[in-house]
N, C-alpha and C positions, 0 to 999 in steps of 0.2 A: 609504679613503674615500671617498662612504657605501658601505656594504654590501647586498647584497638581504637583505631582510627576512626570517627564517628563523623558523616560530610557525604552532604548529598554528590560529593562530585568525586572521582578516585585517587586517593592519596598519592600515588607513583607519578600522576600527572600535576597535581595542587602544588607539591613541595617544589619542582625543578622552574615553575614558574614562579615562582615566587624569589628562589633563590639569589639571581642576580640582582633584586632590589635589596634583599636583605646583605647579602656581602658590605655592599657600600652603606646603610643604613645602621646594622647594627654593631658594629664597632664605634659610633660615634655619640653612643647613648651613653649617658653620663653610670648608667647600672652596668655597664656591660663589664665583668670582669676580666674578659682575656684578651683588653689593652697592650697592644705591643709584640700580639701574637696572630701571624697569619691564618686565617679563618679558608681550611683548606675542604671543609664540605657541611652538608646539614644530613641530620635524621628528623624524620619525624614522628613523636608521640603519640600524638593525641591532635587533631582537627574537629573544633565543632559549633556547627552554626548555630549561636546564639541568636541571629536574627539573620533570616535565608538573604540567600547573595542574588536568588532570583528574582525580587520583588523589584517593583519600583522607587523604593525609597533605599538607604541606607542600608545594606550588611553586615554583619558583624559576626566577624572570623574567629574563633579562640583558638593559640594554637601553643602546644608542648613541643619546642623544637631544640634538639641537641645540638651544637655547634664542635664540630671538629678543629683542634687546633695542635699543631706539633708542641711538644715539650710537655705533654702530658705524662704525669708519673705513671709506670707500669701497672695495669692493672686497674686502675683509675676510669670511670664514666664521663665519658665528655659531658660539659655543662647544659643542664639543659634549661631554657629559658620561657618564662610564658610572656604571650606577645596574644593582643588584644586588637584586631587590624579591623578598619572600617574600610567599606568597598562601596566604590559609587561610580556611576558611568560618567556625571560629570561634578565635582567638585569645586563647592560654592567658595568662591572667595574668602571668606570669614575662615575657612579651613587651611586655606592654602599653605600655612606657616606646617600644618601636621602630613603636608604629604609625605612618602614615602616614594613612591614613583606609582608609572601605568606600568603593568601587565603588557609583555610582546604576544605571548604565547601560552599553549595549556587553557583550562575551562573557563580563566576567569580574563583572558587574553581583551584588551582594548579598555578596561577599567582601572579608576585612580583605586589605588592602594594607600589608607593612611593613619594614623596614630590614634585608634579609635576613642581611645580615653579622652582624649579631648574635641571629640564630638558631643554637645549635650544630648542630643537623642540617644548616642548609645552609651554614652555613659550613666545616661537615667535607665534604660533599659537595666543594665547590669544592677543596679541596685534594685529596681522590680522584680528581680530575677530571687534576690537575697530574700528579698520580704514572703518570696512562695516556697519555701520547703521543698525539697526533692532532687529529681535527677534530668539532666538534660545530657545525654549522650553518657560520655565517661564524666561528667562533671555531678559532684554529687553540691546540694546546697543545705546550711542550715538556720535557723534562728530559732535564737532563746526566749524572744518575748514579739507580742505584733509590732510592726513599724509602721508608721504614718506613710503616706501616699506620695507620689507628685512632689519630692524633694530636689530643688534645682543642685545641681554639680556644678563643682569648678575644680580644677587641677591645681593641684601647689605644683609651683616650681620649683622648692629648695631642694639644695645639692645633697641627693641621697644615694643609699643602693639600690630602693625602689622607685615605686609609684605613689602617690596619694590621691583621693578624690574627697573634696567637702561636700555633705548633700544639705545645702540649706541650713548650714550653719548647725547641726544638729548631731549630726554623726562624720566621721573621718573612717574611708577603706582605705586602707592597706594595700595595695597588690604587689605580691612578693614577684620580683624578674629572676630571680635567679632560684628554682626551686630543684630542692632532693627526696627521696622517702624520708618519711618519718613527721610527727607531728613538728611545726615550726615553736618555739618556746613563745615566741611574741602573740601566739595561742596557746599556747597550753597553761605556760606561766599566769596567764592572766584570769585563765577559767578557775586553776586553783588558786589561785588569791581572793578573787572572789566567791569561792568555796568557802575561803576559810573567814569570810567578813571584812578581809581587807579593803578601805575605801581610799588608799592611796592610789589604786592602777583602777582607769579605769575600765570597767566589765564587757569582755566581747559582748556583742548582740546579735549578729550574724557572723558565718563568713563560708569560704566555697572550698571543695579539694578534690583531689584525683587520686585515685588510690590510697598510697599511702601520704601522698604530697599535700601540703596546707599551700594552697594559692592566694588568701585573702582575706582578712580581719576587717570587718565591720565594730566602731564603739564609737562611745559619745565622743564627739568633738567639743573638748574644753575652750570656748570659742573666746572666753573673756581671761582668759589666763594667760601669761607671759614665760618664755623659756628660760634658765636660770642662767644661760650665758649671757643673752642679752641685761638683764639684770645686772649681773656683775659688770660687765664693759661697762653701764652706765653708774652705777656707781663710783666705779674708778673714775670713770671721767668728770663727775659732781665731785670729788674728793671726800666719797660718803663712806664709811667704815660700813661689812655688810656681816658684821657677828652675829648680828641678831638672825640674816636670813639664814647663814651658813650652818647656824645652831640648830634650828628648826629643820632646816635640812637634813642633818645627822640625823633628826629622832626621827624622822618619817625614812629614811635609807634603812633604816633597824628595826623600825616596824613591819615593813616589807621583808627582809629578812626575815626575823620571828615567823611572820606568817607564814615566809614558802618552808620552814623548817617545820612546820606546825603539819602542812598541807602536803608537804613529801616528803619520803626518804630522808632520812641522814644518816651519817655512820662516822665513826671514829678515826681522824686522820692517824696512825702510827708512824713510828721513829723512821722504818725501812721507806715510807710511802715521802714521810717529810724530805727522808735524803733522794728520793727519785724525783721528788718536786725542784727541788735546788740544783739536783742535777741538767736536767731539761733547760733550767732558767741559766745554766754554764753553757749547754750545747748553744741556745737561741741567741747567747750574746758572742759566741766563736763566731755561729754563722753572720752575723750583724757586723763582726769587726770585720772580716772580710770582705762584705759590701760597701763600708763605709771605712775608710780607714782613719778618719778622725778620733774613732772609737781606740785607735790600738792603745794609743798611750795608758788611757782609763783602764785597761783590761785587768789590770795586777789587783786595783784598788777595786774591781766591780765583781769578780770574782772571789774577793774577800768577803762581801755582801752575801753573798750567796753560799759561801762557805759556813758561814757564821748561821745562816737559816738553817741549813742543814744539820747544826750542833745542836738545834731546839729540840725541846722535851717531845715534841711533834703529841697532845694529848690533845691538839683541837678538835673542831667537828665540822667535818666539810658537808656541804646538803649543795640546793639550786641554787643560784644568785643571774642576778642582773647579766653579766657576764661585761658589759661594754659602757659602764656609768659613766657618766661627766655631765657638765653643767648643760650641755645642750640636750641632756636625754631627763627633764625634769621642769615641770612646771609650775608657778605658784599661780593660784587665782586669785580673784580681786580680795577674797578671804584673809589673804595671808598664809591658807594653806597650798604644802604641797604636794604635788602630784608624781610620779616614775613612771615613765612613756618607753617605749620601743626595746622590747625585752627580746628583740632576735640574735643579740649578741654580735660577737666582730661577724662580719659579713666571710671574710677570708678565709677565719676557722670552718673543717667541714664541721655541718648538724650533731653527729656522736662528739665531739668536742663540748661544741655550743650546749649542750645536753646533760654535758656531765657534772656532777657533782664537784664544789670548789668552794677553798674556804672563803668566808665573808670577806677578808680582809681583801680581799681582791680587789673586789667592789669599793674598798674605802679609799684604797692604794690609786684607783682609777679617778675618784672624785680629788682624793689631793693634787693628784698629777693637773687638774681640770682648773682648780684656783691657783695653779702656779701659771697657767697658759693665761688664763686670763689677764692676774697681773703684769705679765711680762708684754701684754698689749698697750701699756700703758707705757708714755715716753717720760718723766725717767722710769726705769724699771722701781715697783713698787713693792719692793720684798717684805717691806713692815705689814703690807697691807693681804697677801697672801700668807706671811706668817701667821696672824690673828683669825685669819676665813678658815684654816687649815686645822690651828687648835679648837676654834668654836664648833667644827664640824667634830671633831672627834669627841669632843664631852657633849654635842646635844647625840650624837652615838651613844655613847656610854651612860645617858640619861635613860635611853629608853630601852639597851637592850641589856643593861644592867652587868655591862664587862665593855672597858675602856681596849678598843685594838692597838691601843701605845703600849699596857701592856705586855705585851711581844713585840720589843722595838724590832729585833732581827729579821722576825717575817714578813713585818709590813714595811719594813727598810728593803726587802730582796722583790715583793711583788711592785713597790714602788720604783727599784732599779730596772727589774724586767719588764715595767708599759715604759719607761722611759729607753729604754734601748729600742724599744720596737717602734718608737715614735719618732726617733732618728731614724730608721730605717725608711719610715713611711717618709719623714718629710725633707731625706735625699734624693727619694723618686719623685715627690709629687710635688713638694712647695718648698726649694730649696733655701727660699727666704726666710722661713718661720725652723731650719734647722737649732742655729743660736737657742731656741727656748728650748728643748729638748736637750741640747747640750748642754745648756748651763747647769740644768738638775745632774748630768751624769757628771760633771765635775763636782757637786755637792756631795752627792751620791758614792763617790769612790773616795772621797779625801778619810784620812782615817778616824775614828771616831773615838 
């Protein structure tokens, strides 16, 4: 990226005609990463008509648009977003909620522009395109197997940083909204796991890309599954123990880590690298305490946690991991088996960071924090439920991995602390009512051992 624009109308005229609508619409989207910063302009990387805009029916316009905003670090490119815009002369009432606006000037003057993924006809066209590998302008479509035709689409409305379409309860297509050059881990890692024979992760059956950027991935839809977060909340509400489920989830996590270590390169984590890792955690703590003053009284104790990790032997192995593991990234099927999904990593991190090898304990720490979050939603706070679930998860992990993550308590504690510090900043900015959840962990983790 950028790609040469591929469209029947001049890109120089297309983008200015869309810009007034995008200025209003883009910042309101849940997947827009630049909230709170002014949009100063747009740059068109690519424009492709997946369905011609000159026909009597709807057209489908695929755009890769860079959004200029102040405050970007020097030398870093503007964020690039993937848009799939429907274009119609008249918008039917059923699509009125998807309306972005009506264009006043330029090559599409007078046309209504709307969120194309909410139009079943256009969403079905995207699936049909995935069924037939090949190129359309700068877009390349790939499939690993023959896909059935004519599956009815529906768009999911879950809160997320991307957009997802379900086709006939058979497949789910994740559309990456904020895209960067390079293989997206949500394609790269499931493909590697499928090659390693790991059945814990749905294998991609199709995807599309532009240049080096992954744009969307189609995988089997586990329709009879329920996510781990909802299962945990139901158990808490019913007063049920969750240790059997947590233990099985620990085994599933370890199986994924073992398969990733088999499929992709690993390397030893030396003492100097361990010290650098702890120093980076310390820097994040310093920045977080400046942003959230409530952290300040706990900084000495938290720094001691990172210092203890810095003093470990550093003989571990780093490898590719999930990178953003929590209960909401897991699904349990009707047979009781667990699956792990959403390998994209933390959306706020760069693609290079998300693709870098890391210690598997980081994933374990993320899941331990998730049990704590689940227990904190219950009134009164069920500390015993969280402690039992956390212990069972580690036990299950050890059974499959052959190594208990608790055998290096300093490293596990450091990763959990680093995660809790991140959570404090996130909650302070986005969900202040949830701030007591990570702050309770901060108090526990900062206490002398």
